C-alpha positions in Angstrom: 51.9 -69.9 -89.8 51.7 -72.6 -92.4 51.3 -76.2 -91.2 52.0 -79.4 -93.2 50.9 -82.7 -91.7 52.1 -86.0 -92.8 52.5 -89.6 -91.7 49.0 -91.1 -91.8 48.2 -94.5 -93.2 46.7 -97.8 -92.6 47.7 -99.9 -89.6 46.4 -102.9 -87.8 45.0 -102.8 -84.3 47.8 -102.6 -81.8 50.1 -101.0 -84.3 51.9 -97.6 -84.3 52.1 -94.6 -86.5 53.9 -91.3 -86.1 52.4 -88.1 -87.5 54.5 -85.1 -88.2 53.5 -81.4 -88.5 56.0 -79.1 -90.0 55.5 -75.4 -89.4 56.8 -72.5 -91.4 56.4 -68.8 -91.1 56.5 -66.8 -87.9 58.2 -67.8 -84.8 56.4 -70.2 -82.6 57.6 -69.0 -79.2 54.1 -68.1 -77.9 52.2 -70.9 -79.7 50.5 -74.0 -78.7 50.6 -76.8 -81.3 47.5 -79.0 -81.1 46.5 -82.2 -82.6 42.8 -82.9 -83.4 41.0 -85.6 -85.2 37.6 -86.0 -86.9 36.0 -89.4 -87.6 33.2 -89.7 -90.2 30.0 -88.4 -88.8 31.6 -87.0 -85.7 32.7 -83.6 -84.5 36.4 -82.7 -84.5 37.9 -83.6 -81.1 41.0 -82.7 -79.3 43.8 -85.3 -79.1 46.6 -83.4 -77.5 48.9 -80.4 -77.6 52.3 -79.0 -76.7 53.3 -75.5 -75.8 56.2 -74.6 -78.0 58.1 -72.7 -75.3 58.5 -74.9 -72.3 57.1 -78.1 -73.8 54.0 -78.3 -71.6 52.0 -81.3 -72.7 48.2 -81.8 -72.9 46.4 -85.0 -73.7 42.8 -86.0 -74.1 41.7 -88.9 -71.9 41.1 -91.5 -74.7 44.8 -91.3 -75.8 46.6 -90.9 -72.5 49.3 -93.5 -72.1 49.1 -94.4 -75.8 49.9 -91.2 -77.7 52.9 -89.0 -77.1 53.5 -85.5 -78.5 57.0 -84.1 -78.9 58.6 -81.3 -80.8 61.9 -80.7 -82.6 62.6 -77.1 -82.3 65.3 -76.8 -85.0 63.0 -78.3 -87.5 59.9 -76.5 -86.3 58.1 -79.8 -86.3 55.7 -81.4 -83.9 55.2 -85.2 -83.7 52.3 -87.3 -82.6 53.5 -90.8 -81.8 50.5 -93.1 -81.7 51.0 -96.6 -80.1 48.5 -99.4 -79.4 46.1 -98.0 -82.0 42.5 -99.0 -81.8 39.7 -98.9 -84.4 38.2 -95.9 -82.7 41.4 -94.0 -83.4 40.4 -94.0 -87.1 40.0 -90.4 -88.2 41.5 -87.6 -90.2 44.1 -86.0 -88.0 44.9 -82.3 -88.1 47.6 -80.2 -86.6 46.8 -76.7 -85.5 48.5 -73.7 -84.0 47.5 -70.8 -82.0 49.2 -68.2 -79.9 48.2 -67.0 -76.5 46.2 -70.0 -75.3 46.0 -70.7 -71.6 46.0 -74.3 -70.4 42.2 -74.5 -70.0 41.6 -73.5 -73.6 44.1 -75.7 -75.4 41.5 -78.3 -76.2 39.1 -75.8 -77.9 39.4 -76.2 -81.6 37.5 -73.0 -82.3 40.3 -71.0 -80.8 42.9 -72.2 -83.2 43.6 -70.0 -86.2 46.0 -72.1 -88.2 45.4 -75.6 -89.5 47.2 -78.1 -91.5 45.5 -80.1 -94.3 44.8 -83.3 -92.3 46.1 -86.8 -92.7 44.1 -90.0 -92.7 44.7 -92.6 -90.1 42.9 -95.9 -90.5 43.1 -98.7 -87.9 41.9 -102.0 -89.2 40.7 -104.8 -86.9 
């Protein structure tokens, strides 16, 4: 699976951005598509994920109610809609994919075998 993330940029506090992650290659039917982020000096952290078949959604607590993940099956694309952005959301955002994950492991970055290149999101105050 090849992943191409896009949509990052500079936004003011309270603003919105939508990231996209386009997948190519094998079928995604058994995959979870995850979003992670890494701020300078910090470890990579889970943002959220979506199970391709069924659309089950998973979110990290810091983004619940502000971020929404969706998918467009025909385009093999996953979106991360980010609203009410805060300075602490500043990070490089990565999309990732992995098959066979159970719900309790969706947030574990070490289990993902496929990664996009990352896109920078900067929230200015």
